[in-house]
LOMI-860805 format. One line per field, with one value per residue (C-alpha): residue number from 1; y, z, x. Coordinates in steps of 0.1 Angstrom, whole numbers, padded with zeros to 4 digits, always signed. Last residue first. Layout:
% LOMI-860805
nr	[NUM:...] $
Y	[Y:...] $
Z	[Z:...] $
X	[X:...] $
% end
This chain:
% LOMI-860805
nr	[330:329:328:327:326:325:324:323:322:321:320:319:318:317:316:315:314:313:312:311:310:309:308:307:306:305:304:303:302:301:300:299:298:297:296:295:294:293:292:291:290:289:288:287:286:285:284:283:282:281:280:279:278:277:276:275:274:273:272:271:270:269:268:267:266:265:264:263:262:261:260:259:258:257:256:255:254:253:252:251:250:249:248:247:246:245:244:243:242:241:240:239:238:237:236:235:234:233:232:231:230:229:228:227:226:225:224:223:222:221:220:219:218:217:216:215:214:213:212:211:210:209:208:207:206:205:204:203:202:201:200:199:198:197:196:195:194:193:192:191:190:189:188:187:186:185:184:183:182:181:180:179:178:177:176:175:174:173:172:171:170:169:168:167:166:165:164:163:162:161:160:159:158:157:156:155:154:153:152:151:150:149:148:147:146:145:144:143:142:141:140:139:138:137:136:135:134:133:132:131:130:129:128:127:126:125:124:123:122:121:120:119:118:117:116:115:114:113:112:111:110:109:108:107:106:105:104:103:102:101:100:99:98:97:96:95:94:93:92:91:90:89:88:87:86:85:84:83:82:81:80:79:78:77:76:75:74:73:72:71:70:69:68:67:66:65:64:63:62:61:60:59:58:57:56:55:54:53:52:51:50:49:48:47:46:45:44:43:42:41:40:39:38:37:36:35:34:33:32:31:30:29:28:27:26:25:24:23:22:21:20:19:18:17:16:15:14:13:12:11:10:9:8:7:6:5:4:3:2:1] $
Y	[+0721:+0689:+0666:+0629:+0607:+0578:+0571:+0600:+0603:+0630:+0630:+0664:+0678:+0703:+0739:+0754:+0733:+0762:+0758:+0758:+0788:+0806:+0798:+0811:+0843:+0848:+0843:+0869:+0894:+0887:+0896:+0866:+0853:+0856:+0826:+0832:+0838:+0875:+0883:+0849:+0857:+0826:+0835:+0819:+0814:+0798:+0767:+0745:+0756:+0724:+0728:+0696:+0716:+0730:+0696:+0684:+0713:+0706:+0670:+0678:+0704:+0678:+0655:+0683:+0695:+0733:+0758:+0790:+0811:+0796:+0806:+0841:+0844:+0833:+0858:+0886:+0882:+0863:+0837:+0836:+0811:+0816:+0795:+0773:+0744:+0711:+0708:+0673:+0655:+0622:+0598:+0574:+0548:+0540:+0508:+0490:+0482:+0519:+0541:+0564:+0588:+0597:+0627:+0637:+0672:+0684:+0720:+0729:+0754:+0768:+0751:+0761:+0735:+0735:+0721:+0713:+0718:+0713:+0731:+0762:+0777:+0766:+0742:+0756:+0732:+0719:+0685:+0667:+0663:+0640:+0629:+0618:+0654:+0656:+0683:+0711:+0722:+0757:+0766:+0796:+0815:+0837:+0862:+0860:+0824:+0794:+0769:+0747:+0713:+0688:+0661:+0629:+0623:+0585:+0580:+0611:+0601:+0606:+0635:+0655:+0683:+0714:+0736:+0717:+0705:+0719:+0689:+0658:+0636:+0604:+0593:+0557:+0560:+0573:+0568:+0593:+0628:+0648:+0684:+0710:+0741:+0768:+0804:+0825:+0858:+0879:+0892:+0921:+0916:+0940:+0970:+0970:+1002:+1035:+1041:+1050:+1018:+1003:+1030:+1030:+1049:+1080:+1079:+1110:+1128:+1166:+1171:+1138:+1110:+1122:+1100:+1086:+1053:+1051:+1057:+1038:+1063:+1057:+1041:+1041:+1012:+1020:+0992:+1007:+0996:+1003:+1024:+1023:+1045:+1027:+1014:+1021:+1055:+1067:+1103:+1123:+1148:+1155:+1162:+1190:+1185:+1215:+1230:+1240:+1272:+1297:+1305:+1279:+1294:+1266:+1270:+1247:+1228:+1237:+1263:+1298:+1318:+1354:+1374:+1384:+1366:+1361:+1381:+1360:+1374:+1360:+1370:+1370:+1369:+1379:+1358:+1373:+1354:+1379:+1354:+1352:+1325:+1312:+1330:+1318:+1312:+1334:+1316:+1305:+1277:+1284:+1271:+1242:+1249:+1242:+1221:+1243:+1243:+1205:+1199:+1223:+1207:+1172:+1181:+1199:+1168:+1142:+1154:+1156:+1124:+1106:+1120:+1108:+1073:+1071:+1080:+1054:+1028:+1041:+1033:+1007:+1027:+1034:+1044:+1068:+1085:+1087:+1106:+1129:+1138:+1144:+1168:+1186:+1191:+1186] $
Z	[+1403:+1413:+1386:+1386:+1364:+1347:+1325:+1302:+1303:+1329:+1359:+1369:+1405:+1412:+1402:+1416:+1447:+1471:+1482:+1446:+1436:+1466:+1456:+1421:+1434:+1457:+1428:+1408:+1437:+1440:+1403:+1383:+1389:+1359:+1343:+1322:+1286:+1292:+1259:+1258:+1292:+1307:+1330:+1364:+1390:+1365:+1361:+1384:+1369:+1351:+1329:+1308:+1279:+1301:+1312:+1276:+1266:+1295:+1286:+1249:+1259:+1280:+1250:+1227:+1251:+1248:+1231:+1227:+1248:+1230:+1196:+1209:+1222:+1189:+1170:+1195:+1188:+1203:+1229:+1266:+1294:+1326:+1357:+1380:+1394:+1411:+1419:+1435:+1429:+1447:+1438:+1461:+1448:+1467:+1460:+1427:+1428:+1424:+1418:+1448:+1445:+1475:+1464:+1480:+1475:+1476:+1473:+1463:+1436:+1443:+1443:+1437:+1439:+1420:+1429:+1465:+1483:+1521:+1519:+1503:+1469:+1460:+1477:+1486:+1482:+1509:+1515:+1515:+1486:+1484:+1448:+1435:+1430:+1403:+1406:+1382:+1387:+1391:+1392:+1412:+1408:+1377:+1395:+1365:+1375:+1357:+1337:+1339:+1346:+1346:+1372:+1374:+1337:+1332:+1294:+1288:+1315:+1351:+1347:+1318:+1302:+1299:+1296:+1284:+1310:+1305:+1319:+1334:+1360:+1367:+1401:+1411:+1448:+1456:+1427:+1399:+1393:+1392:+1381:+1358:+1348:+1321:+1317:+1285:+1284:+1252:+1237:+1213:+1177:+1170:+1148:+1111:+1096:+1114:+1151:+1158:+1176:+1147:+1122:+1089:+1062:+1048:+1010:+0990:+0962:+0965:+0936:+0919:+0930:+0966:+0985:+1020:+1007:+0970:+0951:+0918:+0890:+0868:+0835:+0806:+0791:+0808:+0832:+0847:+0844:+0874:+0869:+0892:+0918:+0940:+0973:+1008:+0999:+1031:+1040:+1047:+1018:+1029:+1064:+1049:+1044:+1055:+1025:+1033:+1051:+1032:+1051:+1034:+0999:+0974:+0941:+0914:+0894:+0880:+0898:+0884:+0900:+0908:+0910:+0945:+0942:+0974:+0978:+0984:+1006:+1001:+1027:+1017:+1040:+1024:+1019:+1005:+0982:+0954:+0931:+0954:+0981:+0983:+1007:+1042:+1056:+1084:+1115:+1126:+1149:+1186:+1199:+1222:+1258:+1268:+1300:+1325:+1353:+1353:+1353:+1382:+1404:+1397:+1406:+1438:+1450:+1440:+1463:+1495:+1487:+1482:+1515:+1533:+1518:+1528:+1563:+1564:+1553:+1580:+1609:+1624:+1657:+1652:+1616:+1626:+1652:+1627:+1603:+1630:+1640:+1604:+1600:+1631:+1618:+1646] $
X	[+0671:+0689:+0700:+0691:+0712:+0694:+0724:+0714:+0676:+0679:+0656:+0644:+0643:+0617:+0619:+0587:+0593:+0590:+0626:+0639:+0619:+0632:+0668:+0662:+0647:+0676:+0701:+0682:+0685:+0722:+0729:+0742:+0777:+0800:+0817:+0848:+0860:+0859:+0841:+0824:+0808:+0792:+0763:+0760:+0733:+0709:+0731:+0710:+0677:+0668:+0637:+0640:+0654:+0680:+0691:+0692:+0714:+0737:+0742:+0747:+0773:+0791:+0794:+0806:+0833:+0836:+0859:+0839:+0864:+0894:+0879:+0872:+0908:+0922:+0901:+0910:+0947:+0975:+0968:+0978:+0973:+0955:+0957:+0936:+0957:+0954:+0917:+0915:+0881:+0876:+0848:+0829:+0805:+0773:+0754:+0757:+0720:+0711:+0742:+0742:+0772:+0793:+0814:+0847:+0862:+0898:+0909:+0945:+0935:+0900:+0866:+0830:+0802:+0770:+0735:+0745:+0713:+0719:+0753:+0737:+0730:+0757:+0782:+0816:+0846:+0869:+0854:+0821:+0796:+0766:+0759:+0725:+0715:+0741:+0767:+0777:+0813:+0827:+0864:+0876:+0908:+0905:+0882:+0859:+0848:+0863:+0842:+0811:+0829:+0802:+0796:+0776:+0780:+0781:+0781:+0802:+0826:+0837:+0830:+0815:+0836:+0815:+0847:+0878:+0902:+0937:+0955:+0937:+0954:+0936:+0924:+0927:+0936:+0902:+0878:+0884:+0894:+0926:+0926:+0943:+0923:+0927:+0916:+0924:+0941:+0946:+0979:+0975:+0988:+1017:+1008:+1009:+1025:+1030:+1026:+1062:+1070:+1090:+1100:+1081:+1101:+1085:+1079:+1083:+1064:+1063:+1087:+1095:+1118:+1123:+1148:+1140:+1128:+1127:+1095:+1090:+1088:+1057:+1057:+1032:+1013:+0980:+0983:+1014:+1050:+1072:+1104:+1133:+1149:+1175:+1162:+1177:+1191:+1206:+1198:+1229:+1224:+1188:+1200:+1223:+1260:+1282:+1301:+1336:+1343:+1366:+1398:+1420:+1413:+1417:+1437:+1426:+1453:+1487:+1508:+1514:+1543:+1539:+1573:+1584:+1618:+1636:+1669:+1700:+1728:+1764:+1790:+1827:+1857:+1890:+1922:+1955:+1978:+1978:+1961:+1932:+1926:+1890:+1867:+1865:+1831:+1820:+1806:+1840:+1834:+1841:+1874:+1872:+1881:+1918:+1924:+1943:+1917:+1913:+1950:+1957:+1930:+1942:+1978:+1968:+1948:+1974:+2003:+1983:+1966:+1999:+2012:+1980:+1983:+2020:+2011:+1983:+2007:+2032:+2009:+2033:+2035:+2071:+2065:+2037:+2061:+2088:+2065:+2053:+2088:+2098:+2069:+2080:+2115:+2140] $
% end
C-alpha cells in the first residue's frame, strides 16, 4: 500500500483530517506562489533616445540634438557688482545717533552761528560730547547729610506726653516752667544730653555730670528712664518722668539743608540758655556744639576737671534765674 495513503487513512481514523487537508493545501500553495513571484516581468527601461519622426521611406532613425551655449557677451541694464569686493564697513562716526538736528541760532550781532548737535560735528573742530550719567560730567548728585533726632516721653508719671523730633534747646516741661533743657545729641549718635535745674533730684538710668552728687547735666541713651523730684516752694515736690524712646539720625540733601537743620533750635529754650550764660552759669561748659557735625562734643578732659574744681571751690556758685524762680546749678 502507498505510504501516503496509509498516513492519510490514519489521520481520517483519528479525526485529524482537517489538519491533513491544511497540510495538503500548504504543500500545493507554496510552489505555486514561488513560481508566480519569479516569473513576474520587470518593467522595461525607458528608452533614453527619442525616436525621430518617420520618413517618407517608412524607416525610423534615432536623432540626438546637441545645443552649444553662446559665448557672446550680453549687456544687462543696471550697475554690475563684483561679489568678491568687500562692502564698506561703517565707521563709529557713521553709527553716531543724531539726537538734535543742526539749526542756526541768532546772535546779538545780527549774524547766525550753527547750533551744535550732539555727537555730530557741525564745523571742523567743533563738537559737543554728550554727558553720560556717572561719567563725571554735568551737575553731580547732591550729597546726603546726616542729622540727629530724638523721640521722648515727658511729664508727671502716668501723664507723660510723647514728643517726636524734639528740637534742640527745647525747655521742659514748658517755656514758662523750664526745669530741664534738651541740649542735643552727642557725636556718638546714641546719647542725648539734658540740662538739669539744681532744684531737681534725679534717680534712674541716666548718668549725672560731673558726678552723682552734682547733677548739672544728665546723659541718657535710648530705653533709659529717669525720675526727677522737683521742689516747687509751697507746692511741695512734684515728680517728673523722662523716657528716652529713640535717638536716631535722619538725612537731608545738601550741605545747606544740613546746616539749617544743625542751627534749628527752640527760641524759648535759647532765651533760657542765653540768660543762664549771662548770669555766669557754667553748667554747659562741658560741651561744645559743633554746627559742622550737628552734634555735641565733650570738651577736653583737662578743661572738664577745671570746671569741676571751680564748682567744688565755690567759684561757680549756683545762680537763680529770673525765669519762674528756677535755680540752676553751676
